[in-house]
N, C-alpha and C positions, 0 to 999 in steps of 0.2 A: 504494500500500500504506500502510495506516495506521501511523503511527509509535507507538513505545511511549509517548512523552510525551503524544500526543493521546489514546491509550487510557486512560492513568492520569488525565488531566484529566477525562475523561468519568465516571470512577468517583466523583468527589468530591461532586457534588450528591446522589446517593443516600446516600452515607455521612453527609453533613451531616444529612439527614432522619433517618437512623437515630440519630445522636447526639442530635438534639432529642427523639426518642422516649425515649431513655435518660434524658435530663435531666428529662423529664416523667413518669418512672417508668412508662412504658407497656411497657417491656421490662426484663428483668433485667440485672444486671451480666454474668452468664455469656453471655447472648444478645448483648450488645453486644461483649464481648471476642472472641467467635467471629469477628467481622468486623474489629474495630478493630485487633487484633494484627497482622494482615496488612497494615494500612495504616500500621503504625508508630506506633500511638496506643494509650495505656492511660489508663483513668480513675484518678484519685487515690482514695484511701480516702474513702468518703463520697459519691463520685460527683458532686461539684459542680465539680470542676476536672479538667483533663486534662494529659497529657504527650504530646509528639510527639518521636519519635526521628529525627533526620536521619541518613540512611545515608551516611556518609563513606567511600567505597571505600578500604579498608585504612588508614583514618585519614589519607589524603594530601590536603592542601589547598594551594591557592595563596592569595595575598593577597586576591584578589577574593572567593573563597569564604568566607574568614575574615571579611571585611568584611560579606558578606551575612548571616552568622549574627549578627554584632553588631547590624546594622541591624534584623533581624527581632526580636531580643530587646528592643531599645530601643523599637521601634514598639509592642510589646504591654506596655510598662511593666514588664518583668521586671528584677529586681535582679541576676540571675546566669543562667548556663547551666551545665549539668552535663556534664562530660567523663566517659565511661564506661570500663569495663574491657574493652570490645570496640571501641575506637577510633571511637566514634560520639559525637554530641552530642545531649543531650536538653534540651528546653525545657519547663519545668514551670509549673503554675499558670495554665493557659489555659482559656478557654471553648471549647465545641465549634466555634463560629464562628471563633474565633481559630485553632484547630487547622487547620480546613479552609482558611482564608485563607493561613496559612503554608504548608500543603501545596501550594497552587496557586502561590504566589510562588516557593517553592523549585523546583518543577517547571519553571517558566518560565526558571529560571536553571540548569537541568540538575542539580539536587540532589534526590535521591529519598528518599522515606520508605517506599515499598512494599516489603514483605518485611522491614521493620525489626523485626518481631515476628511472632508467630503461627507457623504450621506451614510455614515457608519456609526456604530457604537464607539464612543470616544474612550479615552483613558478613564478607568474607574478611579474616582478620587477618594481620599481617605484623610482622616485626622492624622497629621504627620507624627504626633506623639503617641499614637495608639500603641499600646503594649508597655509604655513606660510612664504614662500619665497617672499621677497619684489620684486624680479625681474621676477617672473614667469608670464606666460601668463594667466593661470588659474589653479585651483586645479584639478589634475587628479586622486585623490585618489579613488573616488567612481566608476570611469570608470574601473580602475584596479581591484577593488574589484568585479565588475560585471563580469569581465572575469575570475577571480579566481573562483567565484561561478559557472559560466558556465562550466568550466573545471571539477570542483569537482562533479557537478551534474551527470556527466557521466564518472567519472574517471575509472570505472571498465570495460568500453566498448571499450576503445581505442586500436587499432591495428596499431600503427605507426612503421615506419622503425627504428626510433631512437627518441631521445628526441626532444621536440619543445619548444622554448623559446619566450615568448612574453614580451615586455617591454613598459613602459610608462615614459615619461619625461615631466615635466611641463615647461621647457624652452629649448632653443637651447644649453644650457650648457650640456644637456643630461646626467644628473646624474643617470638616469635609464638604460643607455646603449642601447637606442632604435636604434641607427645607426649601431649596430652590431648584431641585434637580427634577429631571423627567421621572426618575425613580430614586428615592432616598431611603436609607436605612440608618436609624439611630439606635445604638445599644442602650438597653434598659434592663434593670433587674426587678423581678417581682417574685416575692416569696422565695428569695434566694436562688431563683432560676433565671437563666439568660434568655432574653427575647429581643426582637427588633420591633421598633415603631417604624411604620412605613409611610412614606410620603410620595404623592403622585402628581405628575404633569406640571411641575414648576419650571421656571426658566428666566434668565436675564435677557437683556436686549430690548428691542422695541416691543411694547406691550408686555412688559415683564409681569410674571405672575408667581405668587407664592404657591408652593405645592399644597395640595389638599391632603389631609391626614386620613389614612386608612382606618377603618373603624374598629380594629382589634389588633392586639399584639400578635406577632407571628413567631413561630419556632425558628431557631437559627438554621436548622437543617433544610428549611423550605425556601431559602432565598432564590434559588434558580427558577423555581416555579413562578415567582413574582417577576423575575427578570424576563422570562419568556412571555409572560402574560402582557407586560407593558410593550414588548416588541411586537407581539401579535396585534394588540390594540392599535398601535401606531401604524402598522401596515394596513390594517382593515379600515381605519377611520381617518388617517392622516391625509393631508391635502397634497396630492402629487402634482396638481395643476398650478398651484400658486406657491412658489418658493417662500414668499414673505409670510405665509401663514402655515408653513409646513413644519410645525413643532407641536409636541403633545399638548402644550398649554392652550392651543387654539381648539383642540378637541373639546376640552372642558369648557372653554368660553362659548362654544357653539351648543353643546349639549346641556350645560349646567352641571354643577358639581354632583348632584344626586344621580343623574342619568349617566354621567361619565363613570362614576364609581360602580354603578350596577353593570355597565357595559364591561368594565375592567374585570369585575367578578365573574362574568360569564366566560371571558377568555381564561381567567385563572382556573375555573372549574374544568374547562376543556383541557388545559395543560396538565392538571393534576390527574385527570382520567387517562390521558394517553401517553404521558411521559414518566420516566423514572429519573428524577433529577435530585434526589436527596444528596445533601452535602455532608461529608464527614471530614472534619479538619483536626489537625493536631497543633495545639498551641505551642509557640516557641518557649523554650525554657531559657531563662537568663541565669547562667551559672558563673559568670565572670566575677572575680573577687573585686570588691570595691575598696576605694580609699577615700575617706571623708576629708573634706577641707572646709575651712571657715572663710568663705569669700562671697561678698555681695557683688553681683554684676548682672546688669539687665539682660545679657545674652546667655547667662548660665541658668540651667533648669535642673533641679534635683529630681532624679527619677525615683519611681517607687521601689526600685531595687537599691538596697542600702549601699551607699558609697559609690554609686554610679550616677553620671551626669550626662546631660545633653547640652551642646553648645550650638546656639543659633548664629548663622552667618547670613547677612543680607547684602548681596551685591546691589549697588545703587541702580534702581530701575530694572533690576533683574539682569543687568549687563555684567557678566562675570568675566573680567579680564584674564587673559591666559597667564600672566605673571602671578596674579593673585591665586588663580586656580592651582598653579604649580606649587605655591607656598603651602596651600592647604593639603594637597596631595602628599607632598614630601613629609609633612608633619604627621599625618595619620597612617602613612604606609607602615605596615607592620604592627599597628595597634590591634590588640586582640579583640575579635568580635565587633569591630567598628561597623556602624551602619549609617548610611546617608539616606535621609528622607527629604524630598523636595516639598515645599509648602504650597498652599494655595495663594500665597502672596509674594511669589517670586524669590523666596529665600530657601535656605537649606538648613536642616537640623542634622548635626553630627552626633550620633547617639552611642551609648554604651562606653563612655569614657570614664576611667576612674578619676578621682579628684586631681591628681597630678597631671594626667593627660589633658583634662579639661582646662586646667590653669595654663598649661603650655600653649594650647591652641588659642585661648583667649588673648594671651599676651602677643602671640604672633600675628593675629588678625586684627588687633586693635586699630581702628580708623582705616582699615582697608575696605570696609563696607559701612553700612549704616549702623550707628550707635544709638541715636535717638529714634523715637517712633517716627518723627517726620522724615528722617533719613531712610527709614525702613518702609517708605511708601512704595506702592505698586504702580507701574505705568506700562501700558501696552506699547508695542514697538512704534505704532503711529506713522505719520508722514515724516520723512519722505520714502519710507520703506514699504508700508502697507498699501496695497492697491485700492482699498476702499476707505482708508483713513481720510479724515478731513483736517485734523489738526496735529501739531507736533507735540505729542504727549511726553515723549522722552525729554525734549528740549525744555518744555514747561517745568518738569520736575527739577532739572538742573538749574534753571533760572531761579526757582524758588530757593533751592539750597544755596546757591551763590549769593542771593540777596541776604539770607539769614547770616551767612558767613561775613559778608561785608558789614553787616550791623553788629557783628561779634555776638550774636545771640545763639548760644548753643545749649540753652536749657531745654529739658525734655518736657515741653508743655503741650504741644499739639498732638493729636492722634496721627496715625499713619494715613496718608492720602491714598485714594484709589482714582487713577487718572486713565480715562479712555479717550482715544483719538476721535471717537464718533459715538453714536448711540448704541452700537453693537455690544458694548459692555465687556470687551476683552480685558479691560482694566478693572472690571467689577465695581464700577462707580456707584451702582445703585444700592450696594450693601455696605458702603463705607460710612463711617462717622462724618467724614468729609470726602465727597466724591465730585469729580469733574468729568464732563463729557464734551468733547470738542465739537465745534460747529463753525459755520461762517455766518456773520451777521452784519447787516448794513448799519453802520454807526456814523452819524453826520455825513451821510451820503457816500461813505467809503466802506467797501466790503472788508470786514475785519475778522481776524481769527479770535474767537471767543470760546468760553467754556461755560456750560450749564452747571450751576452749583447745586449739589444734592447734599442734604444734611440729615444726620440722625438715623442712618440705616444701620442694620446689624442683624446677625443671626444668633448671637450669643445670649439669647433670651427665650422665654417660652414660645413666643410667636415671632417669626421672622418679620422684620420691618424693612421696607425700602425707604431710602432717604427721601425727604420732602424736597421738591424742586423749589429753589428760592429765587431763580432768575439767572441771567447771563452776566458774566464778567469778562471784559476784554483780557486776553492773555497777558498783556503787559502790566495789567493792574493786579493780577492774582498774587504775586509775591508781596506787594504792599498790603493787600487785604489780609493775607495770612499773618504777616508780621504785626500789623495793628491788633489783630485778634489775639495773637500770642502775648503781646505786651500787656494788653488789658487783663488777660487771664492771669498772667504772672503777677501783676500788681494786686490782683484780688486775693491772692494767697490760697485759692482753691483749685481743684482739678478741672480739667476741660469739661468732664461730664457734669460736675456740679455747676460750673459756670453756665453752660448752655441750658441746663434745666432750671436754674434759679434766677438767671439774669437775661431772660429772653428779650427784654426790652433793649438792653445794651447790645446784644447780638444782632437784633433787628436793625439797630441804628448803624452798626459797623457794616453789616451786609448791604444795607440800603445805599450807603455812600458810593459803592462800587458797581452797582447794577447798571446795565445799559439797556 
C-alpha cells in the first residue's frame, strides 16, 4: 500500500511545473492559488516570490525538527522565519524551485506542508502549555495529535467548501482558541473524570462568530466522531458557490443555532453508527529531574512538574531572525527532554527545562525578542508581502515600538496588541484587548492607511468576547495614541484592565482624540 509520504512526493513535480507557468505569466494568480493553497504555498504580492507554510502539528516540535527548519532557512539564504498565529512556521521570499525543494526535504524528514492552506482541515491548534500547566484540567496534547493524524491520513481526499479549523484547550482560559473554532474542545473534569466541552461553527474574519456550545459533555475517546460529524456537516451544508460565505459559521447564521445543532447531531449519529473511531491515547510521563530556582521573570513559567520550567520567547512580530534562532538552538541542543511549542500569538514556549537550564536560556535571550507585553504583540505579515493585505501591519508594530523607545518608556503597562493587515483577522485582532485591522480611508480628501480599533476582546473568560469597534485611527497616529494611553494608565497606578473598566470616560476621551 502506498504511503502518504510517497503520494505527496509524487505531487511535487506537477506542482513545480504549475509554479513555473505562474512565474511565466501563463496562468493567473487565482488559477495558481487554487492548487498552491492546498500545498501550503502562497505567492507574494507581485508574484515573483513565494511563501511555504510548514505544518507543525499543534505547534509541537523536538530539537531535530527545530534544527531542520533553521537549516532549510539558512540553505535558501533567508534572514528570518515567520512564526504564525496558528502554530505553524512560514518561510518567505523563495523561488518556486526553492519552495518545491523545501517541500521535498521537509517530507523526507516527516514534516508536511499539504493542507497548510486552501480548502482543507488546517493545523489543529492547542494550548501550548498543555501537559505542564498547573491550572489545566488535563493534558490535551495526545487528543490533538490524534486529530492531526486523522486529518493527514486522508488529506488528499478532502473536498471542502473552504478551510476547517479544529482547536483544543486544556483549560477555560482557552489558549487554543476553541471558543472561536469550527470545532473546539475544552478539557473539563466532572466527578473526577475527564471530559470535553465542545464548541461548534465559530470563526474570525468578516462576520466573525463565537462558537455555539454543544449541549452535553463528551467522553474523551469520542473526539473523532465529532470531528467527522463537523466535516460531514460542512460538506453537506457549506456554500460551495460563494467563497465569502463558505465557512461553518454561515451555516449556523442561515439555519439558526437550534437547527444547526440538530443538523450536526444527525451527522454525529450517522458517524457513530457507521464508523469505529474510538481514540485510545497514552499520556506523556514527565520523569526529568528538576532543579528549583528562586527567580522572578515575566518569561519564566513554573511547570506543574516540580523543579521544571518553561521559558517563553517572542520574536518581534513573529519574525525570528536566523542569528537569534541559532543562539536558541545552540543553547538547548543536548538539553534532556526539551520540547518546543509554538503559541497562538507568534511566540514559542521552550519546555521541560530544569531551573539552571531555564536561567541560562533567559539570560541568553534577554532583549533578543519581546520582554514587555507590548513587545510581545502579534502582527500578520501584511503589505507588502501578502496578496490580499491592505495595510503594513509589521511596519505599524515596529513604528509603535520605536516610538515607545524614543520616549524611553519601557514599563510593562499595555497589553499585547493583535494587528491584522485587513479584516481577515490573520493577526486575530478581534480577540485582543487591543486589536487593529488595516484599511484604506479617505481623510481630508486623501486616501490614507488607517486601522480599525477593537477593544476588550478575549477568550480567557466564561464566554468569549470580540472586541468592540471604536473607530478608525490613521496609522501615523497609532503610536501617539498608545503612548498617551500608557502614560495615563501609568500615572493612575492601576493595571490596564482596571483602568479601562473603571475609567471608561478617560479612555473614551483619549480614543476620541485620534479617531478619523
